[in-house]
C-alpha positions as CSV (number, residue, x, y, z in Angstrom):
1,X,291.0,164.9,256.8
2,X,287.6,166.8,258.1
3,X,287.1,167.7,254.0
4,X,287.3,163.8,252.9
5,X,285.1,163.2,255.4
6,X,282.7,165.5,254.7
7,X,283.1,164.8,250.8
8,X,282.1,161.3,251.9
9,X,279.3,162.0,253.8
10,X,277.8,164.1,250.7
11,X,278.3,161.7,248.1
12,X,276.9,158.8,250.5
13,X,273.7,161.1,250.6
14,X,273.4,162.0,247.0
15,X,274.1,158.2,245.7
16,X,270.5,157.4,245.5
17,X,269.8,160.0,243.7
18,X,271.3,159.1,240.4
19,X,271.1,156.1,237.9
20,X,273.3,153.6,237.4
21,X,273.9,150.4,235.1
22,X,273.7,147.1,236.5
23,X,276.9,146.1,237.3
24,X,278.1,143.1,235.1
25,X,278.6,142.5,231.4
26,X,275.9,144.7,229.4
27,X,273.8,143.3,226.7
28,X,274.5,144.8,223.2
29,X,271.3,145.6,221.8
30,X,272.8,146.8,218.4
31,X,270.8,143.8,216.9
32,X,267.4,145.0,218.2
33,X,266.2,147.6,215.6
34,X,263.9,149.5,218.0
35,X,266.5,150.2,220.6
36,X,269.0,153.5,220.4
37,X,272.0,152.5,219.4
38,X,274.8,152.2,222.1
39,X,271.8,152.5,224.7
40,X,272.6,150.8,228.1
41,X,270.1,149.2,230.4
42,X,269.9,151.4,233.5
43,X,268.9,150.3,237.3
44,X,267.0,153.2,238.6
45,X,266.4,152.0,241.8
46,X,266.3,148.5,244.0
47,X,263.9,148.7,247.2
48,X,260.5,147.2,246.5
49,X,259.1,144.1,247.3
50,X,257.5,143.6,243.8
51,X,257.5,146.4,241.3
52,X,254.5,146.4,239.0
53,X,251.9,147.9,236.9
54,X,253.5,151.0,235.4
55,X,251.7,153.9,233.1
56,X,252.4,157.0,231.9
57,X,250.3,160.2,232.0
58,X,250.4,163.0,229.1
59,X,253.6,164.6,230.5
60,X,255.5,161.5,230.2
61,X,255.5,160.8,234.2
62,X,255.4,157.4,235.0
63,X,253.5,155.6,238.1
64,X,253.6,152.2,239.1
65,X,252.9,150.0,242.1
66,X,255.3,147.9,244.8
67,X,251.7,145.7,245.5
68,X,253.1,143.9,248.3
69,X,253.5,147.0,250.2
70,X,250.4,148.8,249.1
71,X,252.0,151.9,247.3
72,X,252.1,153.7,244.0
73,X,255.3,155.2,243.0
74,X,256.3,158.2,240.8
75,X,259.1,158.4,238.3
76,X,259.0,161.8,237.2
77,X,260.5,163.4,233.2
78,X,263.4,164.5,235.4
79,X,264.2,161.3,237.0
80,X,263.1,162.2,240.8
81,X,261.6,158.9,242.4
82,X,258.9,159.7,244.9
83,X,255.9,157.7,246.7
84,X,252.9,159.3,245.0
85,X,250.3,157.3,247.3
86,X,249.7,154.9,250.2
87,X,246.9,152.4,250.7
88,X,246.3,151.7,247.3
89,X,243.7,149.2,247.3
90,X,246.8,146.4,246.5
91,X,246.8,148.0,242.9
92,X,248.4,146.2,240.1
93,X,248.0,146.9,236.8
94,X,247.2,150.7,235.9
95,X,246.5,152.8,233.0
96,X,245.5,156.7,233.1
97,X,241.9,157.7,231.5
98,X,241.8,160.8,229.3
99,X,241.1,163.0,232.6
100,X,244.2,162.4,234.3
101,X,243.1,159.9,236.6
102,X,244.9,156.6,237.5
103,X,242.5,153.8,236.9
104,X,243.7,150.7,238.4
105,X,243.1,147.1,239.1
106,X,242.8,147.0,243.3
107,X,242.6,143.9,244.1
108,X,242.8,143.8,247.9
109,X,239.2,143.6,247.5
110,X,239.0,142.8,243.9
111,X,237.7,146.0,242.4
112,X,238.4,148.5,239.4
113,X,239.3,151.9,241.0
114,X,239.7,155.4,239.8
115,X,242.3,157.9,241.4
116,X,242.2,161.3,241.1
117,X,245.6,163.3,240.6
118,X,244.6,164.5,244.2
119,X,244.2,160.8,245.4
120,X,240.6,160.8,245.7
121,X,239.4,157.2,245.3
122,X,236.1,155.9,243.2
123,X,235.2,152.5,242.9
124,X,234.1,151.6,239.7
125,X,233.6,148.4,239.5
126,X,233.6,145.3,242.4
127,X,231.5,142.8,241.5
128,X,230.3,140.6,238.0
129,X,226.4,139.5,238.5
130,X,226.8,139.8,242.4
131,X,229.8,137.7,242.4
132,X,233.4,138.7,243.6
133,X,235.8,139.2,240.7
134,X,238.8,136.5,241.0
135,X,241.4,139.5,240.9
136,X,241.4,142.1,238.3
137,X,245.0,142.2,237.3
138,X,245.6,144.4,234.2
139,X,243.7,146.6,232.0
140,X,243.6,148.9,228.6
141,X,241.3,152.0,228.3
142,X,239.9,152.7,225.2
143,X,239.1,156.1,222.9
144,X,235.6,156.2,224.4
145,X,236.8,155.4,228.0
146,X,235.5,151.9,227.8
147,X,238.0,149.6,230.2
148,X,239.0,146.1,229.0
149,X,240.5,144.1,231.8
150,X,241.2,140.8,232.6
151,X,240.5,138.7,235.8
152,X,242.9,135.8,236.6
153,X,242.9,134.3,240.0
154,X,246.1,134.4,241.9
155,X,245.7,133.8,245.6
156,X,246.8,136.6,247.5
157,X,248.0,136.1,251.3
158,X,246.0,139.3,252.2
159,X,242.6,137.6,251.2
160,X,240.6,135.8,253.9
161,X,238.9,133.6,250.7
162,X,240.9,130.4,249.4
163,X,238.9,129.7,246.5
164,X,237.2,132.0,243.4
165,X,233.6,132.9,243.8
166,X,233.9,132.6,239.6
167,X,234.3,129.4,237.9
168,X,236.2,130.9,234.8
169,X,239.1,133.3,234.5
170,X,238.1,135.9,231.7
171,X,238.7,139.1,230.0
172,X,235.8,142.3,230.4
173,X,234.5,145.1,229.4
174,X,233.5,147.8,231.1
175,X,231.6,150.7,229.3
176,X,232.3,154.3,230.3
177,X,229.9,155.7,232.8
178,X,228.2,152.3,233.4
179,X,228.4,150.2,236.7
180,X,228.2,146.5,235.3
181,X,231.1,144.8,233.3
182,X,230.6,142.8,230.0
183,X,232.0,139.0,229.9
184,X,233.9,139.0,226.3
185,X,236.0,135.5,226.8
186,X,236.1,133.1,229.4
187,X,237.8,130.3,227.8
188,X,241.1,131.1,228.8
189,X,243.3,129.5,231.5
190,X,244.5,132.2,233.2
191,X,244.4,135.9,231.0
192,X,247.1,138.4,232.2
193,X,248.8,140.9,230.2
194,X,246.2,143.2,228.1
195,X,246.9,146.3,225.7
196,X,244.5,147.6,222.6
197,X,246.2,149.1,219.8
198,X,245.3,153.5,219.3
199,X,243.1,153.0,216.7
200,X,240.5,150.7,218.6
201,X,240.7,147.7,216.0
202,X,243.1,145.3,217.9
203,X,243.3,143.8,221.6
204,X,246.0,141.6,222.6
205,X,245.8,139.5,225.5
206,X,248.4,137.1,227.4
207,X,247.1,133.9,228.8
208,X,250.2,133.3,231.0
209,X,249.3,129.8,232.0
210,X,249.0,128.6,228.4
211,X,252.0,130.3,227.5
212,X,250.0,132.1,224.4
213,X,249.5,135.7,223.5
214,X,246.3,136.4,221.5
215,X,245.1,139.5,219.2
216,X,241.6,139.9,218.8
217,X,239.5,142.3,216.7
218,X,237.7,144.6,218.3
219,X,233.6,145.2,216.9
220,X,232.1,148.2,216.8
221,X,230.0,147.3,219.9
222,X,233.4,146.9,221.9
223,X,233.2,143.2,221.7
224,X,235.8,140.7,220.8
225,X,236.0,138.5,217.6
226,X,238.2,136.5,215.1
227,X,240.6,135.8,217.9
228,X,244.2,134.7,216.2
229,X,247.2,133.2,218.5
230,X,249.9,136.1,218.0
231,X,252.5,134.4,219.9
232,X,253.7,131.1,221.4
233,X,254.5,133.4,224.4
234,X,252.6,134.3,227.8
235,X,253.3,137.7,229.2
236,X,252.8,139.3,232.6
237,X,252.2,143.0,231.5
238,X,252.9,144.4,227.9
239,X,252.9,147.2,226.0
240,X,253.2,148.6,222.3
241,X,254.8,151.1,220.4
242,X,254.3,153.5,217.4
243,X,255.2,151.2,215.2
244,X,252.7,148.8,216.1
245,X,255.4,146.1,218.1
246,X,254.3,144.2,220.8
247,X,256.4,143.9,223.7
248,X,255.9,140.8,225.9
249,X,257.6,140.5,229.4
250,X,258.7,137.6,232.2
251,X,262.0,136.6,231.2
252,X,263.4,139.7,230.2
253,X,261.3,141.8,227.5
254,X,260.6,140.0,224.2
255,X,260.0,142.0,221.2
256,X,257.7,141.4,218.2
257,X,256.6,142.9,215.1
258,X,252.9,143.6,214.6
259,X,252.9,140.0,212.2
260,X,254.3,137.9,215.1
261,X,258.0,138.1,214.2
262,X,260.2,137.9,216.8
263,X,262.8,141.3,217.0
264,X,264.7,140.6,219.7
265,X,264.7,139.9,223.8
266,X,266.1,142.2,226.2
267,X,267.7,140.8,229.0
268,X,267.1,141.6,232.6
269,X,269.2,140.8,235.3
270,X,266.0,140.1,237.6
271,X,263.6,137.0,239.0
272,X,260.7,138.2,236.9
273,X,260.0,141.2,234.7
274,X,256.3,142.0,236.0
275,X,255.3,144.8,233.5
276,X,256.6,147.8,231.1
277,X,255.5,150.6,229.6
278,X,257.1,153.9,227.7
279,X,257.3,157.4,229.3
280,X,259.8,160.1,229.5
281,X,259.4,163.6,227.9
282,X,259.6,162.2,224.7
283,X,257.5,159.0,225.1
284,X,260.8,156.9,224.2
285,X,262.2,155.8,227.4
286,X,261.0,152.2,227.9
287,X,260.1,151.7,231.9
288,X,260.9,148.0,233.1
289,X,259.4,146.8,236.8
290,X,261.7,143.5,237.2
291,X,260.7,142.1,240.9
292,X,262.5,144.3,243.3
293,X,264.2,146.6,241.2
294,X,262.9,149.3,238.2
295,X,264.8,149.7,235.3
296,X,265.0,152.6,232.0
297,X,266.1,151.9,228.4
298,X,266.4,154.4,225.6
299,X,264.6,153.5,222.3
300,X,263.9,154.7,218.8
301,X,260.5,154.5,218.7
302,X,257.2,156.0,221.1
303,X,254.9,154.3,223.0
304,X,251.6,154.7,222.3
305,X,250.1,155.6,225.7
C-alpha cells in the first residue's frame, strides 16, 4: 500500500511537467496542407489570466506574456516552462531584435521597451510629439532594426486616465537608434496585429475593429504605400511562415496563402486566440497563446522570425 501511495505522489508531482492533448474530439488537420500529417493540437499549460505576445529567439525558445499578471514566461526547446521576468511594464506584443533583446509593447505607461537577456530594461519610446500613446500593442522589427508598431486604444483597469491623448489609432515606425517615431497611417479604426516579410517589402496590419487585414508595400525610406485589403478578417496577433502564408488569430487560427486564399482554420478550444508564433529547434512548432492556455501544433513549414 505504501508503494502505491508513493507512486501516486510521484505521478501527481510530475503531471504538470508533461504536455497533454486537449480533452474532447481532435480536429483533423490533414486538409490544411501546411500542418504535419497526423499532428495534434496539444495543450501545454492552463494557468494564465491572458496569454499574449509570443516571440521566438534564434535558438527557438519562445517567450510570451501573461499581461494581467505582469509576467513574461519562457517555453524552451526542451518543453520546459518557466517565468522569465516579473514586473514587465504590462508587456503585450514582443519581438526579438538582432542583439537578442526582447522589444516589447509595455502599456502600463504606454511605452516601447528593450529587455536584455539579463532583464535590464531600457525605454526606447514613451510619447508622440509630447502626447502619450494610446497603448502600443504589437510590433515587428525590420532588417535595419527599425520598429513598426500599432497603437490602438483599449482602456485598461490599471490606468488612471479614462480617455486617449491622441485623436487617432495608428501605425508608427521607430528608426533604429532614434527617439522619435514616424506616423505612418492614422486612418485605421483599431490597428492591432502586425508582421512584415523577411525581405522587407511588405507589411501586414490587422484592423480588428473593421474586421479587415491590409497589406502595405514598404518603400526605401521605411514608409508605407499602396495599401490593399488582404483579407476580410481582422486579427489580434499574426505571423508568417517561410512560404509567405499569413496566420491570423481570434476565433482559432486562420491561415491564408500570400494571395489571400484561405487554406484552413485551426480550431482552438478557447474563448479567444490572442497571438501566435513559430518556435522550437527547427522553428516548425506553431505556438498559440489562447486566453488562459497555451497550445502547440507541429507544422510542415518553418516560421520566419
